[in-house]
MARFILO-620085 format. One line per field, with one value per residue (C-alpha): x, y, z; residue in one letter. Coordinates in steps of 0.001 Angstrom, whole numbers. Example, Ala and Ser with C-alpha at 12.3 -4.5 7.8 and 13.67 -1.06 7.14 Angstrom:
REM residues 2
east 12300 / 13670
north -4500 / -1060
up 7800 / 7140
aa a / s
***
This chain:
REM residues 217
east -71070 / -71501 / -72838 / -73135 / -69651 / -70899 / -73524 / -70964 / -70657 / -66988 / -66268 / -68406 / -66370 / -63043 / -64176 / -65460 / -62036 / -60249 / -62576 / -61876 / -58032 / -58772 / -60630 / -57991 / -55161 / -57304 / -58353 / -54884 / -53219 / -55964 / -55485 / -51634 / -51376 / -53901 / -51724 / -48315 / -49657 / -50915 / -47440 / -45601 / -47697 / -47547 / -43728 / -43534 / -45886 / -44079 / -40803 / -38751 / -35226 / -33910 / -37108 / -39212 / -36697 / -36570 / -40372 / -40250 / -37632 / -39574 / -42875 / -41320 / -39331 / -42309 / -44733 / -42704 / -42346 / -44755 / -46911 / -46178 / -42409 / -42872 / -44931 / -42257 / -39652 / -41757 / -41993 / -38920 / -36536 / -37128 / -36829 / -33414 / -32482 / -33650 / -37185 / -39513 / -43126 / -46726 / -47792 / -50697 / -48341 / -45952 / -48657 / -50099 / -46530 / -45854 / -49236 / -48845 / -45438 / -46773 / -50128 / -48914 / -46776 / -49946 / -52015 / -49278 / -49619 / -53352 / -52893 / -50006 / -52628 / -55230 / -53082 / -51921 / -55664 / -56312 / -56429 / -53026 / -55070 / -56554 / -53095 / -51733 / -54779 / -54214 / -50486 / -51158 / -53402 / -50477 / -51085 / -47974 / -47422 / -48734 / -51770 / -52326 / -52201 / -54284 / -57138 / -57227 / -55527 / -56087 / -60047 / -60611 / -58101 / -59434 / -62932 / -61355 / -59238 / -62134 / -62953 / -59455 / -58638 / -61516 / -60672 / -57247 / -58623 / -60925 / -57712 / -56124 / -58852 / -58797 / -54910 / -54968 / -55574 / -51764 / -51040 / -51956 / -48545 / -47081 / -49709 / -51457 / -54823 / -56992 / -60274 / -58787 / -56260 / -58887 / -61155 / -58086 / -57580 / -60960 / -61345 / -57767 / -58795 / -62080 / -61425 / -64643 / -66774 / -64008 / -66309 / -68983 / -66151 / -64692 / -68030 / -68677 / -65286 / -65804 / -69212 / -67810 / -65167 / -67917 / -70151 / -67149 / -65933 / -69279 / -70450 / -67241 / -68056 / -71486 / -70068 / -67809 / -70602 / -72711 / -69554 / -68911 / -72641 / -72453 / -69313 / -70609 / -73906
north 65795 / 63433 / 65355 / 62201 / 62652 / 65485 / 63276 / 60646 / 60980 / 60331 / 62915 / 65506 / 64653 / 65144 / 68471 / 69562 / 68770 / 70677 / 73708 / 73611 / 73844 / 76628 / 78438 / 77853 / 79187 / 82174 / 83167 / 82925 / 84755 / 87556 / 88172 / 88102 / 90119 / 92774 / 93122 / 93276 / 95371 / 98027 / 98063 / 98127 / 100775 / 103037 / 102672 / 103675 / 106589 / 107740 / 108568 / 107883 / 107459 / 103918 / 102379 / 104007 / 102923 / 99300 / 99169 / 100446 / 98013 / 95142 / 96393 / 97057 / 93854 / 91495 / 93399 / 92599 / 88933 / 86311 / 84802 / 81223 / 81801 / 82825 / 79801 / 77659 / 79263 / 79002 / 75140 / 74043 / 77001 / 76880 / 73013 / 73193 / 75901 / 73592 / 74918 / 71919 / 72767 / 71561 / 72694 / 74660 / 76614 / 77302 / 78506 / 80711 / 82246 / 82699 / 84342 / 86571 / 87775 / 88507 / 90047 / 92214 / 94215 / 94858 / 95653 / 98152 / 100045 / 100220 / 101497 / 104062 / 105430 / 105519 / 107435 / 109834 / 110563 / 112197 / 116059 / 117493 / 120391 / 117808 / 116629 / 120202 / 121076 / 118038 / 118929 / 122539 / 121230 / 119530 / 115979 / 113767 / 112081 / 108771 / 110455 / 112087 / 108855 / 106938 / 109482 / 111385 / 109891 / 106151 / 106227 / 108284 / 106298 / 102839 / 103842 / 104609 / 101433 / 99017 / 98653 / 98062 / 95997 / 93596 / 93410 / 92289 / 89642 / 88304 / 87953 / 86235 / 83730 / 82746 / 82687 / 79820 / 77600 / 78223 / 76026 / 73086 / 73444 / 72111 / 69524 / 71223 / 69465 / 72656 / 72724 / 72877 / 70106 / 67726 / 68210 / 67584 / 64273 / 63241 / 63795 / 62310 / 59207 / 58637 / 60054 / 61688 / 64537 / 67103 / 70000 / 69369 / 69385 / 72615 / 74119 / 73106 / 74591 / 77833 / 78316 / 77575 / 80451 / 82626 / 82235 / 82877 / 85912 / 87420 / 87135 / 88881 / 91601 / 91940 / 92241 / 94985 / 96954 / 96814 / 97679 / 100706 / 101806 / 101408 / 103349 / 106045 / 106273
up 128654 / 131417 / 134536 / 136370 / 137680 / 139781 / 141692 / 142917 / 146630 / 146540 / 143950 / 145965 / 149040 / 147085 / 145685 / 149228 / 150661 / 147861 / 148647 / 152125 / 151385 / 148933 / 151663 / 154278 / 151996 / 150824 / 154446 / 155753 / 152937 / 153071 / 156691 / 156817 / 153589 / 154879 / 158130 / 156264 / 153405 / 155784 / 157516 / 154275 / 152672 / 155634 / 155892 / 152229 / 152723 / 155699 / 153889 / 156790 / 155601 / 154829 / 156199 / 153507 / 151013 / 152147 / 151952 / 148632 / 147241 / 148639 / 147029 / 143706 / 143411 / 144417 / 142228 / 139117 / 139973 / 138748 / 141529 / 140303 / 140727 / 144147 / 144984 / 143382 / 145485 / 148564 / 148020 / 146319 / 147292 / 150896 / 151014 / 149667 / 152404 / 154960 / 155754 / 155379 / 155775 / 154681 / 151299 / 152738 / 154869 / 151957 / 149680 / 152213 / 152947 / 149157 / 148586 / 151607 / 150185 / 146826 / 147853 / 150600 / 148213 / 146183 / 149007 / 150264 / 147006 / 147493 / 151111 / 149795 / 147272 / 149796 / 152150 / 149400 / 148534 / 151862 / 151694 / 152607 / 154601 / 156994 / 157854 / 158139 / 160470 / 162682 / 163083 / 163856 / 166732 / 168113 / 166821 / 166469 / 163142 / 164644 / 166135 / 162835 / 160928 / 163464 / 163931 / 160675 / 157762 / 158121 / 158991 / 155694 / 153597 / 154633 / 153288 / 149868 / 149892 / 150314 / 146367 / 145150 / 148349 / 147748 / 144093 / 145096 / 147418 / 144764 / 142597 / 145470 / 145652 / 142127 / 142151 / 144717 / 141735 / 140880 / 143867 / 141804 / 140295 / 143497 / 143825 / 146726 / 147190 / 146612 / 144583 / 141039 / 141724 / 143225 / 140174 / 137888 / 139983 / 139326 / 135486 / 135032 / 136912 / 135246 / 131848 / 131650 / 133050 / 132499 / 131313 / 133995 / 136616 / 135277 / 135295 / 138874 / 139941 / 137894 / 139568 / 143033 / 142491 / 141274 / 144378 / 146564 / 144901 / 143958 / 147796 / 148635 / 146237 / 147654 / 151114 / 150053 / 148510 / 151811 / 153886 / 151611 / 151877 / 155799 / 156056 / 153653 / 155841
aa x / x / x / x / x / x / x / x / x / x / x / x / x / x / x / x / x / x / x / x / x / x / x / x / x / x / x / x / x / x / x / x / x / x / x / x / x / x / x / x / x / x / x / x / x / x / x / x / x / x / x / x / x / x / x / x / x / x / x / x / x / x / x / x / x / x / x / x / x / x / x / x / x / x / x / x / x / x / x / x / x / x / x / x / x / x / x / x / x / x / x / x / x / x / x / x / x / x / x / x / x / x / x / x / x / x / x / x / x / x / x / x / x / x / x / x / x / x / x / x / x / x / x / x / x / x / x / x / x / x / x / x / x / x / x / x / x / x / x / x / x / x / x / x / x / x / x / x / x / x / x / x / x / x / x / x / x / x / x / x / x / x / x / x / x / x / x / x / x / x / x / x / x / x / x / x / x / x / x / x / x / x / x / x / x / x / x / x / x / x / x / x / x / x / x / x / x / x / x / x / x / x / x / x / x / x / x / x / x / x / x / x / x / x / x / x / x
***
C-alpha cells in the first residue's frame, strides 16, 4: 500500500475541500431535519383530524423509500420539473426530506413516553394543549430523544457519501477522484476517509453523552 498519496499537498487540499462540502451538507440537513422533524412529529402526535393524518402519510411514505432514490429525485427529477439548483442544495433538501421523517418518529416516540398523568395534571390546572406541550411534555421528551436523535444524525453524516452518486464533490467522491486519477493509494485513501468519518461521528456521540449528563444533573 502506497501511503505517500496522503502526503501530497494537492491531494490533502482536495480531501479538505470534500470534507467541507460533507460538513456543509450534514450541518444544513441536521438543522433543517431537526426543525421539520419536531413539527411533523408533534403534528402526528396531536391527532388533529386531517393534519395528523397528512403528517402520518408523509412520514410513513418517506420512511419506506431508499435515501438514494430521494437523492436522485432531488437532483434529476427536480431538474426535469424546472427547478435547477446547485448539487449541494439539492442534497441538503433530499436528506432533509428523508431524515425529517425519521426524526419525526423519534419525536413522536419521545412524546408518547411522557406519563399521561403529568398531562392530565397540567390540563386540570388550566393549561391549554399548547402550554402543556411547551412547558410539560416537550422538555421531558427532548431529554429522552437525545440518544436516538444523535444516532440518526450520525447516520445522516455517513449517508452524505451517497451523494457521490450524483457527483457531489464531498469527501468520498474526492477520494475516488484521486485514486481513479493516479491508480494507486486506494486503500490508504479509503482508510483516511473512514478515520475522518469516525472522528466526526465519535465526537458527536461524546457531545451527546455530555449533554445527557448535563440535562440529567
